[in-house]
C-alpha distance (Angstrom), angle and dihedral (degrees) to the residues before:
residue distance angle dihedral
X1 . . .
X2 3.76 . .
X3 3.74 131.4 .
X4 3.85 142.0 82.7
X5 3.75 128.8 -43.1
X6 3.80 106.5 -157.1
X7 3.85 92.1 176.2
X8 3.90 92.9 71.1
X9 3.78 110.0 74.4
X10 3.81 99.4 178.1
X11 3.77 129.0 39.4
X12 3.84 126.6 -172.0
X13 3.73 136.2 -142.0
X14 3.74 125.2 -162.6
X15 3.74 113.5 -147.9
X16 3.78 136.3 178.2
X17 3.74 105.8 -110.2
X18 3.88 90.4 -123.0
X19 3.81 91.2 54.7
X20 3.84 97.2 51.8
X21 3.80 112.7 78.9
X22 3.84 117.6 -124.4
X23 3.78 116.4 -112.4
X24 3.80 110.6 -69.6
X25 3.81 92.7 8.7
X26 3.79 97.2 103.0
X27 3.81 139.7 3.3
X28 3.79 97.8 -146.1
X29 3.80 137.2 40.8
X30 3.81 124.4 -155.2
X31 3.82 96.0 -174.3
X32 3.80 128.5 -113.9
X33 3.76 127.0 -60.5
X34 3.84 94.7 -74.0
X35 3.82 92.5 49.7
X36 3.75 91.8 47.9
X37 3.92 90.5 47.9
X38 3.86 91.0 49.0
X39 3.78 94.8 44.3
X40 3.75 98.0 -123.0
X41 3.78 139.6 63.8
X42 3.78 111.9 -103.3
X43 3.80 116.6 -129.7
X44 3.79 130.8 178.0
X45 3.83 133.6 -159.0
X46 3.76 118.9 -117.5
X47 3.79 90.5 -99.5
X48 3.80 92.0 50.7
X49 3.80 96.1 52.2
X50 3.81 98.9 86.4
X51 3.83 93.0 52.5
X52 3.83 92.9 43.3
X53 3.79 91.6 51.3
X54 3.76 92.6 46.4
X55 3.79 95.8 45.7
X56 3.84 102.2 39.7
X57 3.84 105.9 19.5
X58 3.84 105.9 35.8
X59 3.76 110.2 156.6
X60 3.82 95.7 6.0
X61 3.74 117.3 135.3
X62 3.75 98.8 173.4
X63 3.87 98.4 81.4
X64 3.68 138.7 121.1
X65 3.82 129.9 -163.6
X66 3.73 119.0 -130.5
X67 3.86 126.4 -170.7
X68 3.77 131.5 -161.9
X69 3.75 134.7 -178.0
X70 3.80 103.5 -113.2
X71 3.85 93.5 -145.9
X72 3.85 93.0 54.6
X73 3.85 89.5 52.9
X74 3.83 88.8 66.0
X75 3.72 127.0 -170.4
X76 3.88 92.1 -22.2
X77 3.81 85.5 76.8
X78 3.79 110.2 83.1
X79 3.81 130.0 179.2
X80 3.83 109.6 -136.1
X81 3.76 135.0 173.6
X82 3.79 114.9 -110.7
X83 3.74 122.4 167.5
X84 3.76 108.9 -41.4
X85 3.75 99.1 -14.2
X86 3.77 148.9 39.6
X87 3.83 112.8 -104.4
X88 3.74 133.8 -170.5
X89 3.82 115.9 -113.2
X90 3.70 127.3 -173.6
X91 3.82 117.3 -145.5
X92 3.73 113.9 -154.0
X93 3.73 139.1 18.9
X94 3.82 109.8 -42.0
X95 3.78 119.3 -130.6
X96 3.80 106.7 -125.7
X97 3.82 89.3 -141.2
X98 3.85 88.4 70.0
X99 3.81 93.7 57.7
X100 3.79 131.0 77.7
X101 3.86 115.2 -152.3
X102 3.81 102.9 -140.4
X103 3.80 92.6 -173.8
X104 3.81 139.7 -109.5
X105 3.75 124.3 -20.9
X106 3.76 106.3 -133.8
X107 3.81 127.8 -148.6
X108 3.87 115.9 -128.6
X109 3.79 120.9 -142.3
X110 3.79 88.1 -103.9
X111 3.80 91.9 55.6
X112 3.83 97.9 -105.9
X113 3.78 118.3 132.1
X114 3.80 116.5 -115.5
X115 3.75 113.2 -150.0
X116 3.79 123.1 -138.5
X117 3.75 117.3 -82.9
X118 3.77 88.7 -127.6
X119 3.83 91.6 85.8
X120 3.82 106.5 105.9
X121 3.76 119.0 -115.1
X122 3.72 91.0 -99.0
X123 3.82 90.2 52.3
X124 3.81 100.2 46.0
X125 3.74 116.8 123.1
X126 3.82 117.0 -95.6
C-alpha cells in the first residue's frame, strides 16, 4: 500500500545525534546510514514510535527526536507497508527548515526510551 495519509498531521524521525546537523550547520538532511542505504528517510507516527525505538534502537542513548508537518513534506512523503504496518517514508533530501528538533531521547534505567518533554500534551506517548 502506498499513498497519502491526510489524517496524520505530524510524523517523527529518530536520528542518531551525530547524524542530525546542529542548527544552522546544514540546510538539508539525507538521513543516517540506514536511510541512505534504503533510499528514503524513515519516519514513524506517534503511535509507532515505541515499537520503532524498541525494535531498531534498543539500548541506544545517542538519539534525537525530530518532527515534521506531514502536509509540508508534500508528495515526497509516501505511506508504505513495511512489516506489520504502514509507515511514512520521505524520498529525497529533507530541507532542515521543515523539521523541528524536539530534543534528545533519554534512556531510562529499565532500558525504555523516554521521549522529549517538548511533545505537546496531545502528542505524549501513551
